[in-house]
FISEDO-212673 format. One record per residue (C-alpha): z negated, y, x; residue in one letter. Coordinates in steps of 0.1 Angstrom, whole numbers, padded with zeros to 4 digits, always signed. Layout:
N
ZYXA ...
This chain:
211
-1369+0424+1573M -1354+0454+1589T -1350+0492+1590T -1317+0509+1589I -1312+0547+1588I -1281+0567+1580A -1275+0605+1582I -1246+0623+1565Q -1235+0652+1586G -1207+0678+1582D -1177+0656+1589G -1196+0627+1604F -1221+0600+1597S -1247+0583+1619V -1262+0549+1614L -1292+0535+1633C -1306+0500+1631A -1334+0480+1646D -1329+0444+1660S -1359+0425+1646R -1355+0394+1624I -1381+0372+1609S -1383+0338+1593D -1410+0334+1566S -1425+0308+1542Y -1419+0310+1505A -1452+0328+1500D -1441+0356+1524G -1462+0345+1554L -1442+0351+1586I -1433+0319+1605L -1414+0334+1634Q -1401+0368+1647I -1369+0372+1668G -1346+0398+1683T -1309+0398+1676L -1287+0396+1707R -1263+0424+1716E -1231+0422+1696G -1247+0404+1666S -1267+0433+1651G -1272+0446+1616K -1243+0470+1617V -1208+0456+1616A -1178+0476+1629V -1150+0463+1607N -1117+0482+1610G -1124+0518+1599K -1158+0509+1584Y -1193+0508+1596L -1212+0483+1574L -1250+0478+1576A -1271+0455+1555T -1308+0450+1547A -1317+0417+1532G -1300+0384+1542D -1284+0379+1576L -1257+0359+1558R -1244+0392+1544A -1238+0408+1578I -1223+0376+1591N -1197+0377+1563I -1191+0415+1567L -1186+0411+1605Q -1165+0379+1607H -1148+0373+1573V -1145+0404+1552F -1111+0422+1553Q -1117+0455+1535P -1090+0477+1521P -1087+0509+1540T -1081+0544+1525P -1059+0569+1543T -1078+0590+1569P -1076+0622+1547N -1091+0607+1516T -1125+0622+1507R -1145+0634+1477G -1136+0622+1443K -1105+0602+1455K -1126+0584+1480L -1153+0577+1453D -1125+0562+1431Q -1112+0541+1460F -1147+0527+1467I -1151+0519+1430T -1117+0504+1422S -1106+0489+1456K -1135+0483+1480F -1162+0470+1456I -1139+0444+1440P -1127+0432+1474A -1163+0430+1486L -1174+0410+1456R -1144+0386+1458E -1153+0380+1495C -1189+0373+1488F -1181+0350+1459D -1156+0331+1480S -1182+0325+1507Q -1208+0314+1482G -1229+0345+1487Y -1237+0355+1451S -1261+0347+1424V -1249+0317+1402P -1236+0325+1368D -1261+0324+1340R -1258+0314+1304D -1261+0351+1294D -1225+0364+1292K -1236+0399+1299E -1251+0390+1333H -1238+0413+1360M -1226+0402+1394A -1253+0401+1420E -1257+0395+1457Q -1289+0396+1478G -1286+0426+1501S -1285+0464+1502T -1254+0477+1520I -1249+0511+1538L -1213+0518+1546L -1195+0547+1563A -1158+0553+1558I -1139+0585+1567N -1172+0600+1578G -1187+0595+1543T -1218+0574+1535L -1223+0551+1505Y -1252+0529+1495L -1243+0497+1476I -1270+0479+1457D -1273+0442+1449G -1254+0447+1416D -1225+0463+1434Y -1233+0498+1421S -1231+0526+1446W -1243+0561+1451Y -1243+0589+1477S -1276+0609+1481D -1274+0647+1480F -1299+0650+1509T -1276+0631+1532G -1305+0610+1544L -1307+0572+1538Y -1331+0544+1548A -1331+0507+1537I -1352+0477+1546G -1389+0470+1548T -1396+0501+1569G -1375+0524+1548S -1403+0544+1533A -1418+0553+1568Y -1383+0560+1582A -1372+0582+1554L -1404+0602+1555G -1402+0607+1592A -1365+0616+1589L -1371+0642+1563Q -1398+0658+1584A -1376+0658+1615L -1345+0672+1598V -1362+0695+1573H -1329+0704+1556N -1314+0718+1588K -1278+0714+1597K -1274+0688+1625Q -1249+0681+1652T -1240+0645+1660V -1263+0645+1691I -1292+0659+1670Q -1286+0634+1642A -1286+0605+1667K -1318+0617+1683A -1336+0622+1649N -1325+0587+1637A -1339+0570+1668I -1372+0590+1665K -1375+0581+1628A -1368+0544+1633I -1393+0543+1662A -1419+0558+1639I -1411+0532+1613S -1416+0504+1638A -1452+0516+1645K -1462+0509+1609F -1438+0482+1597D -1443+0449+1616P -1408+0437+1606Y -1391+0466+1625T -1386+0465+1663G -1365+0476+1693A -1339+0478+1706P -1324+0504+1683Y -1286+0509+1681H -1268+0540+1669T -1232+0542+1655F -1212+0574+1648V -1182+0578+1626Q -1163+0611+1624E -1139+0623+1598Y -1103+0618+1610E -1078+0644+1599V -1042+0633+1599R -1020+0663+1604S -0988+0665+1584K -0957+0665+1606S -0935+0696+1604R -0898+0695+1598K -0878+0710+1625P -0864+0745+1617V 
């Protein structure tokens, strides 16, 4: 139960997450609502990655404290970064989740795809990717993302606030907080405090040979 927002800017990405958690019965009735303490939120800072999850707390625990992701070079973007996420990051993520017992058990159907129980937003080299429960990923052309129970409210608010305008980092952070606060007014599973994270594209300059 959560709301996480992400904004793709020009050379940067911004993530914003709420802090509310809830425990529920099997029929969905809420048993208890709590607030995550500082330092144990829904966005993990892991090496060069920002990793956010909506779904099970177990996923963010693993991403924060166990997962050792492969890291592309700072200059990698575009198609090469897409290939890296597909061929290097995703297999490493799946292997980690499987080793920690966080995956759906194999079925008799041999064509059954791998599954896990959360939706993941990641930022690397200033670029955002959304990873679904079947380990497929995509990047949205709008540059606006929202996951979790309050995602529909948050995404609608975010679209109205941004309105296809180019944003600075400061503007993106402000819009993300406004959108998630609007989501919290309508989604009972979203609540303050809200935390924002910024990742900017790092350019590694090539060293020049002395003349």
